[in-house]
N, C-alpha and C positions, 0 to 999 in steps of 0.2 A: 490238713495243715502240716507243713514241714516244721517239726518241733525244733530241729537243729538250727534251721535258718531263723526261726522266731527268737530263739534264745540268743543267737549271735547278734541279731538286730537290737535286742534289748540291752545287751552288754555295751554296744557302741553308743547308745543314746542315754544310758543310765546316768553317767557322770561326765558331762561334757567338759568340766574343768579339772578333772582328776589327772593323776599321773598316767593312767592308761591312755587318756586322750592325747597327752603329749607324746607318748610312745607311738601312737597311731600316726601323728603328724610327722614324726621323725622317719618312720617307715615309708610313708607316702613320698616324702621329700627325697629320700634316698633312691627310690625306684624312679621317680620323675627325673631327677638330675642325671642318674645313670643312663636312662633311655634317651634323654635329650642329648647327652654327650655322645652316645653311640650314633644317633641319627645325624647329628652335625658332622661327626668325624667321617662317617661313610659317604655322605653326600659331598663333602669337601674332597675326600680322596678320589671319588669317581669324577668330580669336576676337574681335578688336576690331571688325572689320567686321560680323560677325553680331550681336554684343552691342549695338552702338550702333544698328544698323538695327532690331533687334527692339524696342528702347526707343522709337524714333521711330514705328514702325508700331503699337505697342501704344497709343500716345497719339493718333495721327492717321490710322492706317491708311495705305493706299497711294495712293489717289486722292481728290481733293477736288472736289465738284461745287457750284458757287455760281451765283448769278444774274448774268448778264452785264450790265454797266453801263458806260457811257461816261464817267461822272464819276469823280472821285478821292475820293469820300466814304469815310471810314474805317469808318463803320457798315455792317453787312451789309444787303444788300437781301433781304427775305424772298421766298420762293416756295413754292408748293404742292409739298411733297416727296413726295406720294403719286403719283409717276410710275411707269411700268412697271418701271423698274429697281429701285425700292424694293418694290413689291408683288409682283413676279415675278422675283426674282434668278436663279431656276432657268433662265430663258431665256438666261442667260449662264453657261456651264459653268465659266468660269474665276473666277467671283466666289464668295467664301466668305461674306461678310457685308456688309450695308449698314446704316448707322445715321445718324440725323439729329443735328444739333448747332446751337448758336447761341452767339455771344459777346456780352458786354456789359461795357463798361468801368465800373470803380467804385473805391471806396476802402474800406479797413479802418481804422476809427478807434478807437483805444484811448486810455487816459489818457496813455500815454507815446509812442505811435507813430501816424503816419499813413502808410499804405502803399497805393500804387496797385496795383490788381490787374485781371485780366481774368477775368470770370465765364464759365465754359464750361458751358452748359446741355446736358444729354444726356437721352435718353428711355429708355423701357423696353427699347428694342431695343439699348441699349448693350452691347457685348461685355465683360461683366464678367470672363470667364475670362482674356482676354488682359491686362486691366488688373490683375488680382490679383497679378501678379508685381511690380508697383510698390508695392503696399500694404505698409507696414511696421508700421502700427498700426491697430487698429480694423477697420471694415468699410466696404463701399461703401454708397451711398445706397439707401434703401428707397423705392420709388415707390408712393404711395397710389392708389386707384382714382379718386378725385376730388380736385380742387384740385391744389396743387403741394406737393412735399416741402419741409420746412423744414430738411433736412439737407444738409450740404456735406462735401466732402473737400478738405483743403488739403495743401500740400507741407510737408516737414520744414523747409525754409528759411523759409517764411512763418510756421510755427508757432514757430520759434525767435525770429524777429524780433518777434512780438507776444506772445511768452511764453504761448502757448496750448497746451492739451492736448485729447485726445479727451474729449468730454463737455462742453466749455466752449461757451458761447453767445457769438457775436460779432455786431456790427452792420455790415452792408455798405451803403454809400452809393453809389447808382448815378447816373451822369452823364446827366441829362435835364432837361427843363423842363416842370413843376417838378421839382426833385430829389426822389428817393424813397430810402427806406432799408428794410431788412428785417433782422429779428433771426433768425439761423440757427444751428443747432447743429452743431458739428464731430463727425462720427462716424468719420472715418478720416483717416490721414495717409499720403501717398504720397511716394516718392522715386525719381526717374529719373536724377538726377545731371546732367541736361541743363538746368542752371540758367539758361542764357542764353535758352532757348526755352520752358521749361515751369515748372520748379520755382520760379523767382523771381517769377512773376506769375500763374499759372493757379490758380483755385479752381473746383472742379467741383461742379455742383448740378443741379437739375431744370430742364429746358428750358421747362416750363410757367411757371416764374417769369419767364423772359425774355419769353415770349409775353404774359404779363399786363402786364409793365412796358411793352412796346412796342405793346400793343393789337393784337397779331397774332391771326390765326385759329388754331384748334387744329391745323390741318394745315399751318401755315407754319413754316419754319425758315430759318436763315441758310445752311445747307449740308448736304450729305451726305458721309459718309466711307465709302469703299468698300475692303474688304479683298480682295486678289487672291491666288489660288493661283499663286505664281510658278513652280511646277513643272509647271503645266498645259502649258506650251509646251516643246517640245524645242529643244535648242541648234541643231540643224541648221535647223529651221523658222525660228527667230528670226534666225539668221545669214543665211539666204538672203533673208529679207525686208529685213533691215537693210542688207545689201550692195547690194541693188537700189536702195533709197532713197538710200544713200550715193553710188552711182554717178550717180544723177540729180542729187543736190546738187552733186557735183563738176562735172558738165556745165553746170548752170545758173549756178553762182556763179563758176566758174573758166574753163572753156573758152569760155563765151559772153561773158564780161565782161572777163576779164583781157587785158593786153597780150600781143602775140605773143611777146615776149621772156620774159615771166614765166609763161606758161602751163605749160610743161614743169616748171619749178622748183616752182610752186605745186601742181601735180598730184602730183608725187612726194612733196612734203611732206605733202599731205593723206592720201595712201595710207600713208605711213610712220607718221603720227600716229593712224591708225585703231586702236582697241582695242575688242574685243568684250567686253561685259559682260552676262551673262545677265539679272540683275535689272533693269538699266536697259532692256534690249531688251524684256523681258516687260512692264514698266510702259508702255513706249511703245506696244506692240501692243495691250494692254488699253485704254489711253487712246483709241487710234484706233477700236477696235471699239465701245466705249461711246459715243464722240462721234458716230459715224455713226447711232446709234439714238436719240439725245437730240434734244430741241427746240433750235432755234438760239438761243433766248434764255438757254440755260444754258452755263456755262463749266466745263471740266474741266481740272484741273491735277494733277501728280504731287507727292507729298510731297518727292521729290528736288529738284524745282524750287523749292518753297517754302522748304526749308531747305538750299539749295545749299551753304552754307558747310560744313556737317557732312559732306556727301558728297564735297565737294572735298578736305576734310582726309583722309578715308578713302582717296581715290584717291591722294593724295600719299604716305600711308603705304605703300600697295601699290607705288607706283613706287620708293620708297626700298628696299623689300625686294627688288625685282627687281634694282636696282643692286647691292645687297649680294651677291646670288647671282652676278652677273657678276664682282665682285671676288674672291669665293671661288674661282670656277672658274679665274680667271687665276692666283691664287696657287698653287692646287693644280697646275695645268698646268706653270707655271714650275718648281715644286719637283720634279715628276716628270721633267721634261727633265733637270734637274741631277742627279738621283739616277741615272737610267739612263746618262747620260754618265760619271758617276763609276764606275759598275759596269763599263762597257765599258772605260774607261781602266785600271781595276785588273785586268781580265782580258784585256788585249791579248795577252800571251804565249799564253794558252789559245786565243784566237781564231786566232793564227798557227799553232799546232799543228793545230787542226782544219782550217784551210784547206790546210795542207801535207799532211794525210792525205786530202784530196779533198773535204772538206765544202764545199757550196755556200753562197753568201751567205744564201740563204733559210733554210737550216738554222741557221746561226749566229745570224741575226736572231731566229729563233723562240725560241732559248734565252733571250734577254733579254726578249722579249715575254712569254713565260710567267712570267718573274720579275716583270715589271711587273704582269701580270694578278693574280698572287698578292698583291702589295702592295695593289692596288686592292680585291680581294675582302676582305682583312683590314681595310682601312680602312673599307670600307662596313659590315662587320659591327660593328666597334667604334663607328663613327659612329652607326649606328642605335641601338645599346644606350645610348650617352650621350644622344643627342637625345630618344629616346622615353622613356628613364628620367626625364630632367628634366621633360618635359612631363607624364608620369604623376603625378609628385609635385606639380607646380604645379596640375594639374587637380583633384586630390583635396584638397590641403591649403592651397592659396592662400597659399603662403609669401611671395611677392613682392607687396607692397601698392603701391597707387597713390593719388595725390590725385584723388578723383572729380570735383572741380570743374575740374580741368585735362584729365583724360583720359576723363571720363564713366564710368569704371569704378573700383571700389574695389580691384581686384586685377588682376594680369596674366591675361587670359583665354586659354584654350586651346580650340581647336575641332579635334576629330579628323577628319582627312580622309585615308583610306588612299590615295585617288587621288593626292593631293598628295605623300604620302610616297613612293609607288612612282615617281611622275614625277621627283621630286628624285633618287632613287637611279639612275634610268635616265639622267638628264641628266649626273650626275657620272660614271657609268660610261662612257657613250658619249664624252663630251668628253675625259676623261683617257685612255681607250683609244686614241682617234685621235691624241692628242698623243704617245703612245709611239712611233709610227712615225717621228717626227722625229729623235730621237737615234740610233735603230738604223740609220738610213741611213748613218751614219758608218762602219759596219762594212764596207761595200762598198769603201771607200777604203783599208782596211788591207792592206798587202802582207805575205805570210807571212814572208819573210826578215827584214824589219825588225821585225815583231811578235815573232818568236822571240828576237831580240837585245834587245828592249825591256826596260828595267829602271827 
């Protein structure tokens, strides 16, 4: 029989209505609420990151290939997009899809409104399946075999501003010399809630219209959008490559250039600030491999670099959630130290009697460690029930709504990740378990004679 476990069990059941029982409930509640808050925060954070990234990638894919130019012209420089990457994407196993595009600035003019827009021309290779998630009314453009399509898809914001609906015809005026205009029919309305980047200005149509207006050849476009399979690369492979590049960067920019007094400080700061991100590392690796296979007159950028404000906002959210986890662990740890100290102080006469009967400090400490482990286990059980229950309800019913113009989402998103849930449970269990050993060290200082007389 395990004497320590037997005594800890008797302590828990001896006085169900005592002060100790209340302390037990407080400890369990603290752990449960802390773990539940951590689970909810991380699943919401991951839901935000995945939801916003998928909206960005569905509109622009992961990588953008354009013509390299030394001037600062706003207009796109055309190039022949029938390159090996476009014709034979199977040569790159990490590529899912490649499509051409072009942009042209213009105006929508109605009787009451004049609205500046950007016409985005796409072709038959456009990934309609990925974009269908953004369509809220109508359908996507139908591409004829000859000529160009007179159909367009506009955003909900633009439709509301010009008071247009699916089936209406509008006139687009394009900026060029001489100015030109085209009468086009609205066949669909999309909504990404990324109003600052897409919804407030982008109208989608046939790329052959842009080619005609710009006098481009049929195989010329303003750029290519490349969709990457981010799961093609393993974490270890990406981490190893990125760590080697990071070490080279530290050596070149700090060790070779910094002052002798600042080298050590800057190196430690650079190592401390390093954070591995799978998606970012995968994009960088794909960008490197594609760049080595392309002509030197083409430029390749990641969507993350083009819309850096969005991704920096997501990184800020992630950092805040990590800070929240640290605060939760501190609160739980301090509370557990207080609880165990109170239990030890309340049981000092029992500790004295056990020591007087020959019990070693290790045995006595084990009694309170078992009690603490029991509190942790119950707290984890209730915490998972509360956190996962809340996430389940929000995932299916979307009870908590958001302003989509501020948060890019119409409701609080939840992304299930059992790896995250298990990791949070392990972190809370390990940290709080280690903290238990701090207050029980007080037991070795208790003298049997003084403890038995303690009141």
